[in-house]
C-alpha positions as CSV (number, residue, x, y, z in Angstrom):
1,M,156.7,93.5,111.9
2,A,160.0,95.4,111.4
3,I,160.7,98.3,113.7
4,P,163.0,101.2,112.6
5,K,166.3,101.1,114.5
6,R,167.0,104.8,114.1
7,R,164.9,107.9,113.6
8,Q,164.7,109.1,110.0
9,S,166.1,112.6,109.5
10,K,164.0,115.5,108.2
11,T,166.2,115.7,105.1
12,R,165.7,112.1,104.2
13,S,161.9,112.4,104.6
14,R,161.7,115.6,102.6
15,K,163.8,114.2,99.8
16,R,161.3,111.4,99.4
17,R,158.4,113.8,99.4
18,S,159.9,116.1,96.8
19,H,157.9,114.5,94.0
20,D,154.5,114.8,95.8
21,A,154.0,118.4,94.9
22,V,150.8,119.2,92.9
23,K,151.6,120.1,89.3
24,P,149.6,122.7,87.4
25,V,147.0,121.4,84.8
26,A,148.4,121.5,81.3
27,L,146.2,123.6,79.1
28,Q,146.0,123.4,75.3
29,G,144.2,125.7,72.8
30,C,140.8,124.4,71.5
31,A,141.1,123.6,67.8
32,N,137.6,125.1,67.2
33,C,137.5,128.4,69.3
34,G,141.1,128.7,70.6
35,Q,140.2,128.9,74.3
36,P,142.7,127.2,76.7
37,T,141.2,123.9,77.8
38,P,142.6,120.8,79.6
39,S,143.8,118.1,77.2
40,H,141.5,115.1,76.6
41,T,138.3,117.0,77.7
42,A,135.5,118.7,75.8
43,C,135.8,122.5,75.5
44,P,133.5,124.1,78.1
45,T,133.2,127.2,75.8
46,C,132.1,125.7,72.5
47,G,131.4,122.0,73.4
48,Y,133.7,120.6,70.8
49,Y,136.0,117.5,71.3
50,M,138.0,115.8,68.5
51,G,136.4,117.9,65.8
52,R,132.7,117.3,66.7
53,I,130.1,118.7,69.0
54,V,129.9,116.7,72.2
55,I,128.1,119.1,74.5
56,E,125.3,121.4,73.5
57,I,126.1,124.9,74.8
58,E,123.3,127.5,75.1
59,D,124.2,131.1,74.2
């Protein structure tokens, strides 16, 4: 197994980890009710997905 010859600097490690940050969830408006919802998921407010009811929501 290979062993590092020199210690890796903090800068080098942090440059590599710069892409690991958690990105916010992209929200889109529901086509039926207009509420912001994550893309590719059924709307939790009205239950619609792709123009049809997928989840029955009780009022």
